[in-house]
A tleap script that builds the chain and sets N, CA, C and O, in Angstrom:
source leaprc.protein.ff14SB
mol = sequence {
  NMET ALA PRO ARG ARG CYS PRO CYS GLY THR
  GLY LEU PRO TYR ALA GLY CYS CYS GLY PRO
  ARG HIE ASP GLY SER ALA PRO ALA ALA THR
  ALA GLU GLN LEU MET ARG SER ARG TYR SER
  ALA PHE ALA VAL GLY ASP ALA GLY TYR LEU
  LEU ALA THR TRP HIE PRO SER THR ARG PRO
  ARG THR LEU ASP LEU ASP PRO ALA LEU ARG
  TRP THR GLY LEU ASP VAL LEU ALA THR THR
  GLY GLY GLY LEU LEU ASP ARG ALA GLY THR
  VAL GLU PHE ARG ALA HIE TRP ARG SER GLY
  GLY GLU ASP GLY ASP GLN TYR GLU VAL SER
  ARG PHE VAL ARG GLU ASP GLY ALA TRP SER
  TYR VAL ASP ALA CALA
}
set mol.1.N position { 21.904 8.824 14.319 }
set mol.1.CA position { 20.508 8.257 14.437 }
set mol.1.C position { 20.275 7.374 13.162 }
set mol.1.O position { 20.597 7.786 12.048 }
set mol.2.N position { 19.735 6.216 13.353 }
set mol.2.CA position { 19.450 5.329 12.292 }
set mol.2.C position { 18.314 5.822 11.458 }
set mol.2.O position { 17.399 6.464 11.974 }
set mol.3.N position { 18.346 5.537 10.162 }
set mol.3.CA position { 17.211 5.994 9.324 }
set mol.3.C position { 15.912 5.292 9.694 }
set mol.3.O position { 15.935 4.143 10.133 }
set mol.4.N position { 14.834 5.938 9.529 }
set mol.4.CA position { 13.503 5.404 9.841 }
set mol.4.C position { 13.212 4.202 8.951 }
set mol.4.O position { 13.362 4.327 7.736 }
set mol.5.N position { 12.807 3.052 9.470 }
set mol.5.CA position { 12.490 1.909 8.681 }
set mol.5.C position { 11.122 2.125 8.045 }
set mol.5.O position { 10.236 2.762 8.615 }
set mol.6.N position { 10.981 1.555 6.815 }
set mol.6.CA position { 9.713 1.693 6.096 }
set mol.6.C position { 8.662 0.873 6.785 }
set mol.6.O position { 8.953 -0.248 7.203 }
set mol.7.N position { 7.367 1.406 6.938 }
set mol.7.CA position { 6.346 0.700 7.607 }
set mol.7.C position { 5.905 -0.593 6.870 }
set mol.7.O position { 5.272 -1.458 7.475 }
set mol.8.N position { 6.241 -0.722 5.566 }
set mol.8.CA position { 5.781 -1.861 4.728 }
set mol.8.C position { 6.380 -3.146 5.122 }
set mol.8.O position { 5.883 -4.184 4.685 }
set mol.9.N position { 7.443 -3.178 5.940 }
set mol.9.CA position { 7.989 -4.467 6.406 }
set mol.9.C position { 9.147 -4.994 5.592 }
set mol.9.O position { 9.600 -6.109 5.848 }
set mol.10.N position { 9.637 -4.266 4.647 }
set mol.10.CA position { 10.800 -4.816 3.894 }
set mol.10.C position { 12.077 -4.772 4.696 }
set mol.10.O position { 13.011 -5.522 4.413 }
set mol.11.N position { 12.139 -3.887 5.716 }
set mol.11.CA position { 13.363 -3.742 6.518 }
set mol.11.C position { 14.261 -2.606 5.927 }
set mol.11.O position { 15.303 -2.283 6.496 }
set mol.12.N position { 13.847 -2.021 4.801 }
set mol.12.CA position { 14.596 -0.995 4.220 }
set mol.12.C position { 14.250 0.350 4.810 }
set mol.12.O position { 13.159 0.525 5.352 }
set mol.13.N position { 15.178 1.328 4.714 }
set mol.13.CA position { 14.805 2.693 5.202 }
set mol.13.C position { 13.657 3.268 4.377 }
set mol.13.O position { 13.598 3.049 3.167 }
set mol.14.N position { 12.760 3.987 5.005 }
set mol.14.CA position { 11.623 4.581 4.294 }
set mol.14.C position { 12.075 5.383 3.087 }
set mol.14.O position { 11.409 5.343 2.052 }
set mol.15.N position { 13.213 6.129 3.182 }
set mol.15.CA position { 13.633 6.975 2.138 }
set mol.15.C position { 14.107 6.168 0.935 }
set mol.15.O position { 14.238 6.727 -0.153 }
set mol.16.N position { 14.368 4.879 1.095 }
set mol.16.CA position { 14.835 4.045 -0.040 }
set mol.16.C position { 13.814 3.017 -0.401 }
set mol.16.O position { 14.136 2.120 -1.180 }
set mol.17.N position { 12.590 3.072 0.108 }
set mol.17.CA position { 11.602 2.108 -0.059 }
set mol.17.C position { 10.334 2.755 -0.591 }
set mol.17.O position { 10.211 3.029 -1.785 }
set mol.18.N position { 9.366 3.003 0.343 }
set mol.18.CA position { 8.068 3.593 -0.087 }
set mol.18.C position { 8.155 5.121 -0.152 }
set mol.18.O position { 7.293 5.724 -0.792 }
set mol.19.N position { 9.083 5.749 0.432 }
set mol.19.CA position { 9.190 7.205 0.427 }
set mol.19.C position { 9.217 7.750 -1.012 }
set mol.19.O position { 8.439 8.653 -1.319 }
set mol.20.N position { 10.105 7.225 -1.930 }
set mol.20.CA position { 10.096 7.678 -3.270 }
set mol.20.C position { 8.825 7.446 -4.050 }
set mol.20.O position { 8.538 8.166 -5.006 }
set mol.21.N position { 8.049 6.433 -3.645 }
set mol.21.CA position { 6.755 6.204 -4.273 }
set mol.21.C position { 5.793 7.283 -3.843 }
set mol.21.O position { 5.068 7.839 -4.668 }
set mol.22.N position { 5.779 7.583 -2.570 }
set mol.22.CA position { 4.898 8.649 -2.017 }
set mol.22.C position { 5.227 10.011 -2.557 }
set mol.22.O position { 4.315 10.812 -2.762 }
set mol.23.N position { 6.465 10.313 -2.796 }
set mol.23.CA position { 6.781 11.651 -3.335 }
set mol.23.C position { 6.780 11.705 -4.841 }
set mol.23.O position { 7.077 12.751 -5.418 }
set mol.24.N position { 6.444 10.570 -5.516 }
set mol.24.CA position { 6.287 10.531 -6.998 }
set mol.24.C position { 7.623 10.370 -7.775 }
set mol.24.O position { 7.631 10.418 -9.005 }
set mol.25.N position { 8.728 10.181 -7.061 }
set mol.25.CA position { 9.977 10.066 -7.834 }
set mol.25.C position { 10.271 8.630 -8.285 }
set mol.25.O position { 11.145 8.440 -9.130 }
set mol.26.N position { 9.576 7.609 -7.755 }
set mol.26.CA position { 9.766 6.231 -8.216 }
set mol.26.C position { 8.491 5.498 -8.176 }
set mol.26.O position { 8.122 4.996 -7.114 }
set mol.27.N position { 7.779 5.396 -9.267 }
set mol.27.CA position { 6.486 4.673 -9.314 }
set mol.27.C position { 6.711 3.207 -8.996 }
set mol.27.O position { 7.811 2.679 -9.162 }
set mol.28.N position { 5.659 2.564 -8.540 }
set mol.28.CA position { 5.728 1.093 -8.219 }
set mol.28.C position { 5.890 0.331 -9.549 }
set mol.28.O position { 5.211 0.572 -10.548 }
set mol.29.N position { 6.868 -0.628 -9.473 }
set mol.29.CA position { 7.087 -1.472 -10.684 }
set mol.29.C position { 6.234 -2.702 -10.688 }
set mol.29.O position { 6.031 -3.283 -11.754 }
set mol.30.N position { 5.708 -3.146 -9.539 }
set mol.30.CA position { 4.858 -4.323 -9.447 }
set mol.30.C position { 3.654 -4.007 -8.572 }
set mol.30.O position { 3.599 -2.998 -7.868 }
set mol.31.N position { 2.691 -4.924 -8.653 }
set mol.31.CA position { 1.489 -4.757 -7.845 }
set mol.31.C position { 1.848 -4.889 -6.380 }
set mol.31.O position { 1.269 -4.190 -5.548 }
set mol.32.N position { 2.782 -5.762 -6.034 }
set mol.32.CA position { 3.160 -5.856 -4.594 }
set mol.32.C position { 3.858 -4.555 -4.099 }
set mol.32.O position { 3.614 -4.121 -2.973 }
set mol.33.N position { 4.694 -3.956 -4.910 }
set mol.33.CA position { 5.323 -2.678 -4.511 }
set mol.33.C position { 4.183 -1.634 -4.285 }
set mol.33.O position { 4.222 -0.878 -3.314 }
set mol.34.N position { 3.212 -1.605 -5.156 }
set mol.34.CA position { 2.124 -0.657 -4.949 }
set mol.34.C position { 1.357 -0.954 -3.687 }
set mol.34.O position { 1.061 -0.051 -2.903 }
set mol.35.N position { 1.035 -2.207 -3.487 }
set mol.35.CA position { 0.315 -2.547 -2.242 }
set mol.35.C position { 1.091 -2.224 -0.996 }
set mol.35.O position { 0.500 -1.739 -0.031 }
set mol.36.N position { 2.372 -2.464 -0.961 }
set mol.36.CA position { 3.225 -2.131 0.156 }
set mol.36.C position { 3.278 -0.573 0.345 }
set mol.36.O position { 3.232 -0.083 1.474 }
set mol.37.N position { 3.367 0.123 -0.687 }
set mol.37.CA position { 3.397 1.619 -0.654 }
set mol.37.C position { 2.084 2.138 -0.157 }
set mol.37.O position { 2.052 3.117 0.588 }
set mol.38.N position { 0.975 1.502 -0.554 }
set mol.38.CA position { -0.307 1.909 -0.088 }
set mol.38.C position { -0.453 1.646 1.443 }
set mol.38.O position { -0.963 2.492 2.178 }
set mol.39.N position { 0.002 0.469 1.894 }
set mol.39.CA position { -0.035 0.243 3.327 }
set mol.39.C position { 0.794 1.291 4.024 }
set mol.39.O position { 0.339 1.855 5.019 }
set mol.40.N position { 1.971 1.574 3.556 }
set mol.40.CA position { 2.802 2.638 4.166 }
set mol.40.C position { 2.124 3.983 4.152 }
set mol.40.O position { 2.314 4.772 5.078 }
set mol.41.N position { 1.330 4.277 3.122 }
set mol.41.CA position { 0.642 5.556 3.086 }
set mol.41.C position { -0.416 5.587 4.184 }
set mol.41.O position { -0.625 6.616 4.827 }
set mol.42.N position { -1.081 4.452 4.396 }
set mol.42.CA position { -2.003 4.439 5.580 }
set mol.42.C position { -1.283 4.685 6.861 }
set mol.42.O position { -1.758 5.421 7.725 }
set mol.43.N position { -0.075 4.040 6.997 }
set mol.43.CA position { 0.707 4.161 8.206 }
set mol.43.C position { 1.228 5.591 8.483 }
set mol.43.O position { 1.319 6.025 9.632 }
set mol.44.N position { 1.556 6.286 7.419 }
set mol.44.CA position { 2.060 7.635 7.599 }
set mol.44.C position { 0.963 8.739 7.365 }
set mol.44.O position { 1.259 9.933 7.399 }
set mol.45.N position { -0.261 8.311 7.138 }
set mol.45.CA position { -1.360 9.253 6.961 }
set mol.45.C position { -1.433 9.987 5.602 }
set mol.45.O position { -1.906 11.122 5.542 }
set mol.46.N position { -0.983 9.366 4.553 }
set mol.46.CA position { -0.899 10.061 3.214 }
set mol.46.C position { -2.110 9.684 2.388 }
set mol.46.O position { -2.028 8.845 1.491 }
set mol.47.N position { -3.249 10.316 2.700 }
set mol.47.CA position { -4.494 10.067 1.970 }
set mol.47.C position { -4.377 10.496 0.539 }
set mol.47.O position { -4.992 9.850 -0.310 }
set mol.48.N position { -3.658 11.509 0.197 }
set mol.48.CA position { -3.495 11.949 -1.178 }
set mol.48.C position { -2.854 10.839 -2.048 }
set mol.48.O position { -3.282 10.628 -3.183 }
set mol.49.N position { -1.845 10.141 -1.530 }
set mol.49.CA position { -1.233 9.042 -2.279 }
set mol.49.C position { -2.190 7.952 -2.489 }
set mol.49.O position { -2.261 7.392 -3.583 }
set mol.50.N position { -2.942 7.618 -1.479 }
set mol.50.CA position { -3.941 6.536 -1.578 }
set mol.50.C position { -4.956 6.848 -2.674 }
set mol.50.O position { -5.271 5.991 -3.499 }
set mol.51.N position { -5.453 8.052 -2.678 }
set mol.51.CA position { -6.401 8.432 -3.745 }
set mol.51.C position { -5.783 8.429 -5.096 }
set mol.51.O position { -6.424 7.988 -6.050 }
set mol.52.N position { -4.576 8.894 -5.237 }
set mol.52.CA position { -3.888 8.957 -6.464 }
set mol.52.C position { -3.555 7.653 -7.083 }
set mol.52.O position { -3.410 7.549 -8.302 }
set mol.53.N position { -3.422 6.596 -6.214 }
set mol.53.CA position { -3.080 5.265 -6.717 }
set mol.53.C position { -4.312 4.309 -6.768 }
set mol.53.O position { -4.191 3.106 -7.002 }
set mol.54.N position { -5.487 4.913 -6.537 }
set mol.54.CA position { -6.733 4.186 -6.611 }
set mol.54.C position { -7.338 4.323 -8.044 }
set mol.54.O position { -7.428 5.422 -8.591 }
set mol.55.N position { -7.734 3.204 -8.607 }
set mol.55.CA position { -8.233 3.192 -9.982 }
set mol.55.C position { -9.463 4.137 -10.072 }
set mol.55.O position { -10.334 4.100 -9.203 }
set mol.56.N position { -9.524 4.971 -11.115 }
set mol.56.CA position { -10.646 5.918 -11.220 }
set mol.56.C position { -12.025 5.237 -11.186 }
set mol.56.O position { -12.995 5.864 -10.763 }
set mol.57.N position { -12.134 4.010 -11.607 }
set mol.57.CA position { -13.459 3.366 -11.684 }
set mol.57.C position { -13.987 3.016 -10.283 }
set mol.57.O position { -15.193 2.826 -10.119 }
set mol.58.N position { -13.128 2.928 -9.290 }
set mol.58.CA position { -13.590 2.571 -7.943 }
set mol.58.C position { -13.109 3.579 -6.839 }
set mol.58.O position { -13.360 3.372 -5.652 }
set mol.59.N position { -12.448 4.617 -7.246 }
set mol.59.CA position { -11.887 5.622 -6.258 }
set mol.59.C position { -12.967 6.415 -5.636 }
set mol.59.O position { -13.832 6.943 -6.335 }
set mol.60.N position { -12.951 6.523 -4.280 }
set mol.60.CA position { -13.906 7.435 -3.612 }
set mol.60.C position { -13.514 8.881 -3.888 }
set mol.60.O position { -12.393 9.186 -4.296 }
set mol.61.N position { -14.490 9.759 -3.647 }
set mol.61.CA position { -14.194 11.179 -3.818 }
set mol.61.C position { -13.225 11.714 -2.783 }
set mol.61.O position { -12.349 12.528 -3.075 }
set mol.62.N position { -13.406 11.239 -1.587 }
set mol.62.CA position { -12.540 11.660 -0.456 }
set mol.62.C position { -12.158 10.438 0.366 }
set mol.62.O position { -12.756 9.370 0.244 }
set mol.63.N position { -11.170 10.621 1.184 }
set mol.63.CA position { -10.752 9.530 2.051 }
set mol.63.C position { -10.295 10.160 3.405 }
set mol.63.O position { -9.312 10.898 3.468 }
set mol.64.N position { -11.023 9.844 4.433 }
set mol.64.CA position { -10.623 10.297 5.745 }
set mol.64.C position { -10.026 9.188 6.510 }
set mol.64.O position { -10.660 8.158 6.737 }
set mol.65.N position { -8.747 9.394 6.934 }
set mol.65.CA position { -8.033 8.403 7.670 }
set mol.65.C position { -8.241 8.630 9.176 }
set mol.65.O position { -8.245 9.773 9.633 }
set mol.66.N position { -8.411 7.563 9.934 }
set mol.66.CA position { -8.591 7.644 11.362 }
set mol.66.C position { -7.265 7.860 12.062 }
set mol.66.O position { -6.430 6.956 12.068 }
set mol.67.N position { -7.039 9.037 12.660 }
set mol.67.CA position { -5.785 9.344 13.324 }
set mol.67.C position { -5.536 8.468 14.554 }
set mol.67.O position { -4.394 8.352 15.000 }
set mol.68.N position { -6.607 7.836 15.122 }
set mol.68.CA position { -6.436 7.065 16.307 }
set mol.68.C position { -5.977 5.585 15.900 }
set mol.68.O position { -5.557 4.818 16.767 }
set mol.69.N position { -6.064 5.234 14.644 }
set mol.69.CA position { -5.657 3.911 14.175 }
set mol.69.C position { -4.203 3.911 13.823 }
set mol.69.O position { -3.775 4.703 12.984 }
set mol.70.N position { -3.437 3.061 14.426 }
set mol.70.CA position { -2.007 2.972 14.147 }
set mol.70.C position { -1.733 1.620 13.474 }
set mol.70.O position { -2.050 0.573 14.038 }
set mol.71.N position { -1.157 1.642 12.295 }
set mol.71.CA position { -0.856 0.435 11.589 }
set mol.71.C position { 0.488 -0.081 12.105 }
set mol.71.O position { 1.476 0.652 12.130 }
set mol.72.N position { 0.511 -1.337 12.511 }
set mol.72.CA position { 1.711 -1.862 13.233 }
set mol.72.C position { 2.473 -2.994 12.507 }
set mol.72.O position { 3.482 -3.478 13.020 }
set mol.73.N position { 2.021 -3.398 11.379 }
set mol.73.CA position { 2.730 -4.471 10.663 }
set mol.73.C position { 1.995 -4.981 9.514 }
set mol.73.O position { 0.767 -4.930 9.447 }
set mol.74.N position { 2.796 -5.508 8.548 }
set mol.74.CA position { 2.147 -6.075 7.279 }
set mol.74.C position { 2.826 -7.382 7.006 }
set mol.74.O position { 4.045 -7.524 7.095 }
set mol.75.N position { 1.979 -8.342 6.667 }
set mol.75.CA position { 2.355 -9.649 6.235 }
set mol.75.C position { 1.805 -9.893 4.782 }
set mol.75.O position { 0.594 -9.997 4.587 }
set mol.76.N position { 2.673 -9.976 3.827 }
set mol.76.CA position { 2.258 -10.348 2.466 }
set mol.76.C position { 2.206 -11.825 2.437 }
set mol.76.O position { 3.218 -12.479 2.687 }
set mol.77.N position { 1.020 -12.412 2.130 }
set mol.77.CA position { 0.866 -13.848 2.182 }
set mol.77.C position { 1.051 -14.479 0.851 }
set mol.77.O position { 1.601 -15.578 0.769 }
set mol.78.N position { 0.610 -13.828 -0.223 }
set mol.78.CA position { 0.745 -14.394 -1.623 }
set mol.78.C position { 0.526 -13.351 -2.660 }
set mol.78.O position { -0.161 -12.363 -2.397 }
set mol.79.N position { 1.075 -13.521 -3.830 }
set mol.79.CA position { 0.824 -12.697 -4.947 }
set mol.79.C position { 0.472 -13.554 -6.182 }
set mol.79.O position { 0.941 -14.685 -6.316 }
set mol.80.N position { -0.341 -13.009 -7.056 }
set mol.80.CA position { -0.642 -13.656 -8.330 }
set mol.80.C position { -0.547 -12.620 -9.388 }
set mol.80.O position { -1.194 -11.575 -9.323 }
set mol.81.N position { 0.304 -12.924 -10.414 }
set mol.81.CA position { 0.554 -11.881 -11.415 }
set mol.81.C position { 1.146 -10.682 -10.824 }
set mol.81.O position { 1.847 -10.773 -9.816 }
set mol.82.N position { 0.898 -9.534 -11.407 }
set mol.82.CA position { 1.356 -8.264 -10.824 }
set mol.82.C position { 2.838 -8.024 -11.089 }
set mol.82.O position { 3.410 -7.151 -10.436 }
set mol.83.N position { 3.485 -8.717 -11.975 }
set mol.83.CA position { 4.906 -8.582 -12.194 }
set mol.83.C position { 5.210 -7.447 -13.223 }
set mol.83.O position { 4.330 -6.709 -13.664 }
set mol.84.N position { 6.452 -7.373 -13.549 }
set mol.84.CA position { 6.938 -6.313 -14.453 }
set mol.84.C position { 6.283 -6.320 -15.821 }
set mol.84.O position { 6.150 -5.269 -16.448 }
set mol.85.N position { 5.868 -7.498 -16.296 }
set mol.85.CA position { 5.257 -7.595 -17.638 }
set mol.85.C position { 3.755 -7.859 -17.573 }
set mol.85.O position { 3.132 -8.005 -18.625 }
set mol.86.N position { 3.153 -7.927 -16.408 }
set mol.86.CA position { 1.791 -8.244 -16.235 }
set mol.86.C position { 0.861 -6.976 -16.342 }
set mol.86.O position { 1.323 -5.852 -16.142 }
set mol.87.N position { -0.366 -7.170 -16.638 }
set mol.87.CA position { -1.319 -6.075 -16.677 }
set mol.87.C position { -2.302 -6.080 -15.506 }
set mol.87.O position { -3.050 -5.124 -15.301 }
set mol.88.N position { -2.287 -7.172 -14.744 }
set mol.88.CA position { -3.146 -7.315 -13.606 }
set mol.88.C position { -2.451 -8.168 -12.545 }
set mol.88.O position { -1.509 -8.896 -12.857 }
set mol.89.N position { -2.894 -8.087 -11.337 }
set mol.89.CA position { -2.359 -8.936 -10.273 }
set mol.89.C position { -3.154 -8.788 -8.996 }
set mol.89.O position { -3.937 -7.858 -8.804 }
set mol.90.N position { -2.908 -9.760 -8.132 }
set mol.90.CA position { -3.544 -9.670 -6.807 }
set mol.90.C position { -2.436 -9.800 -5.756 }
set mol.90.O position { -1.379 -10.384 -5.995 }
set mol.91.N position { -2.723 -9.240 -4.609 }
set mol.91.CA position { -1.828 -9.356 -3.420 }
set mol.91.C position { -2.682 -9.766 -2.255 }
set mol.91.O position { -3.622 -9.052 -1.907 }
set mol.92.N position { -2.393 -10.888 -1.637 }
set mol.92.CA position { -3.080 -11.342 -0.394 }
set mol.92.C position { -2.265 -10.892 0.765 }
set mol.92.O position { -1.057 -11.128 0.786 }
set mol.93.N position { -2.847 -10.269 1.713 }
set mol.93.CA position { -2.052 -9.782 2.876 }
set mol.93.C position { -2.880 -9.719 4.155 }
set mol.93.O position { -4.105 -9.834 4.145 }
set mol.94.N position { -2.156 -9.533 5.255 }
set mol.94.CA position { -2.811 -9.280 6.538 }
set mol.94.C position { -2.083 -8.011 7.113 }
set mol.94.O position { -0.864 -8.008 7.289 }
set mol.95.N position { -2.855 -6.974 7.387 }
set mol.95.CA position { -2.355 -5.752 7.946 }
set mol.95.C position { -2.752 -5.648 9.400 }
set mol.95.O position { -3.919 -5.857 9.734 }
set mol.96.N position { -1.834 -5.337 10.255 }
set mol.96.CA position { -2.066 -5.302 11.671 }
set mol.96.C position { -2.220 -3.880 12.208 }
set mol.96.O position { -1.532 -2.984 11.719 }
set mol.97.N position { -3.064 -3.635 13.162 }
set mol.97.CA position { -3.371 -2.296 13.637 }
set mol.97.C position { -3.571 -2.300 15.145 }
set mol.97.O position { -3.810 -3.330 15.775 }
set mol.98.N position { -3.459 -1.088 15.691 }
set mol.98.CA position { -3.724 -0.866 17.091 }
set mol.98.C position { -4.550 0.423 17.218 }
set mol.98.O position { -4.235 1.453 16.622 }
set mol.99.N position { -5.623 0.320 18.024 }
set mol.99.CA position { -6.484 1.522 18.239 }
set mol.99.C position { -7.183 1.387 19.583 }
set mol.99.O position { -7.758 0.339 19.875 }
set mol.100.N position { -7.142 2.435 20.408 }
set mol.100.CA position { -7.853 2.420 21.664 }
set mol.100.C position { -7.437 1.289 22.568 }
set mol.100.O position { -8.270 0.759 23.304 }
set mol.101.N position { -6.175 0.898 22.541 }
set mol.101.CA position { -5.656 -0.151 23.394 }
set mol.101.C position { -5.956 -1.545 22.883 }
set mol.101.O position { -5.600 -2.516 23.550 }
set mol.102.N position { -6.597 -1.691 21.727 }
set mol.102.CA position { -6.888 -2.956 21.148 }
set mol.102.C position { -6.088 -3.196 19.932 }
set mol.102.O position { -5.760 -2.263 19.199 }
set mol.103.N position { -5.749 -4.484 19.687 }
set mol.103.CA position { -5.040 -4.892 18.518 }
set mol.103.C position { -6.017 -5.628 17.583 }
set mol.103.O position { -6.952 -6.297 18.021 }
set mol.104.N position { -5.761 -5.475 16.310 }
set mol.104.CA position { -6.601 -6.202 15.328 }
set mol.104.C position { -5.838 -6.356 14.006 }
set mol.104.O position { -4.692 -5.923 13.881 }
set mol.105.N position { -6.474 -6.958 13.062 }
set mol.105.CA position { -5.854 -7.072 11.733 }
set mol.105.C position { -6.929 -7.079 10.694 }
set mol.105.O position { -8.104 -7.350 10.943 }
set mol.106.N position { -6.458 -6.762 9.504 }
set mol.106.CA position { -7.267 -6.749 8.324 }
set mol.106.C position { -6.724 -7.650 7.260 }
set mol.106.O position { -5.604 -7.492 6.776 }
set mol.107.N position { -7.572 -8.619 6.904 }
set mol.107.CA position { -7.164 -9.608 5.863 }
set mol.107.C position { -7.820 -9.163 4.541 }
set mol.107.O position { -8.992 -8.790 4.492 }
set mol.108.N position { -7.017 -9.219 3.490 }
set mol.108.CA position { -7.573 -8.711 2.185 }
set mol.108.C position { -6.829 -9.393 0.998 }
set mol.108.O position { -5.659 -9.763 1.105 }
set mol.109.N position { -7.539 -9.536 -0.097 }
set mol.109.CA position { -6.898 -9.934 -1.373 }
set mol.109.C position { -7.190 -8.753 -2.261 }
set mol.109.O position { -8.321 -8.577 -2.712 }
set mol.110.N position { -6.179 -7.938 -2.520 }
set mol.110.CA position { -6.395 -6.692 -3.300 }
set mol.110.C position { -6.114 -6.983 -4.795 }
set mol.110.O position { -5.211 -7.739 -5.154 }
set mol.111.N position { -6.935 -6.342 -5.630 }
set mol.111.CA position { -6.746 -6.504 -7.078 }
set mol.111.C position { -6.106 -5.179 -7.617 }
set mol.111.O position { -6.454 -4.076 -7.195 }
set mol.112.N position { -5.169 -5.357 -8.556 }
set mol.112.CA position { -4.446 -4.261 -9.153 }
set mol.112.C position { -4.427 -4.368 -10.668 }
set mol.112.O position { -4.393 -5.470 -11.214 }
set mol.113.N position { -4.447 -3.288 -11.317 }
set mol.113.CA position { -4.258 -3.270 -12.798 }
set mol.113.C position { -3.134 -2.293 -13.187 }
set mol.113.O position { -2.866 -1.323 -12.477 }
set mol.114.N position { -2.486 -2.568 -14.322 }
set mol.114.CA position { -1.494 -1.613 -14.786 }
set mol.114.C position { -2.054 -1.125 -16.128 }
set mol.114.O position { -2.369 -1.895 -17.035 }
set mol.115.N position { -2.152 0.181 -16.186 }
set mol.115.CA position { -2.586 0.913 -17.404 }
set mol.115.C position { -1.587 2.026 -17.686 }
set mol.115.O position { -1.184 2.765 -16.789 }
set mol.116.N position { -1.182 2.132 -19.006 }
set mol.116.CA position { -0.223 3.132 -19.393 }
set mol.116.C position { 1.037 3.082 -18.483 }
set mol.116.O position { 1.613 4.110 -18.128 }
set mol.117.N position { 1.421 1.874 -18.136 }
set mol.117.CA position { 2.632 1.708 -17.371 }
set mol.117.C position { 2.508 2.003 -15.874 }
set mol.117.O position { 3.512 1.907 -15.169 }
set mol.118.N position { 1.357 2.349 -15.366 }
set mol.118.CA position { 1.233 2.655 -13.920 }
set mol.118.C position { 0.220 1.646 -13.279 }
set mol.118.O position { -0.843 1.336 -13.817 }
set mol.119.N position { 0.634 1.192 -12.137 }
set mol.119.CA position { -0.201 0.271 -11.322 }
set mol.119.C position { -1.181 1.090 -10.556 }
set mol.119.O position { -0.864 2.187 -10.097 }
set mol.120.N position { -2.405 0.555 -10.407 }
set mol.120.CA position { -3.385 1.180 -9.483 }
set mol.120.C position { -4.200 0.075 -8.772 }
set mol.120.O position { -4.368 -1.035 -9.277 }
set mol.121.N position { -4.678 0.430 -7.612 }
set mol.121.CA position { -5.477 -0.427 -6.783 }
set mol.121.C position { -6.917 -0.351 -7.312 }
set mol.121.O position { -7.436 0.745 -7.523 }
set mol.122.N position { -7.577 -1.525 -7.531 }
set mol.122.CA position { -8.966 -1.559 -7.994 }
set mol.122.C position { -9.911 -1.823 -6.854 }
set mol.122.O position { -10.797 -1.015 -6.576 }
set mol.123.N position { -9.735 -2.929 -6.200 }
set mol.123.CA position { -10.684 -3.257 -5.081 }
set mol.123.C position { -10.152 -4.468 -4.346 }
set mol.123.O position { -9.077 -4.988 -4.642 }
set mol.124.N position { -10.944 -4.897 -3.376 }
set mol.124.CA position { -10.611 -6.100 -2.612 }
set mol.124.C position { -11.535 -7.183 -3.105 }
set mol.124.O position { -12.758 -7.039 -3.121 }
set mol.125.N position { -10.886 -8.320 -3.526 }
set mol.125.CA position { -11.658 -9.450 -4.049 }
set mol.125.C position { -12.125 -10.322 -2.896 }
set mol.125.O position { -12.794 -11.332 -3.117 }
savepdb mol mol.pdb
quit
């Protein structure tokens, strides 16, 4: 049986892509890696990871994921900053979903910051 592909769209197996970020064994090195891992967390229903990677200044107290919403694909459109030596960055993307027999997408430009070596999601610009 072939390994499960990562939902984030890299084509890599989940266990070698976002899986290690979700289990805490390999933190995101760039803002794009964090954004992809957060998309994957939505796809696999990992609300704890989403909250843990949300900047404390904007993090909600709780996060309820809709079990009827299935995330079906991710297109990263552009990045600004967010590299190995940067302290901030943005990732522009379109995330595709399916729910109740309907397809849709969410367009966003997400802002990220790196503090004490760890990237976190701030908000959507």
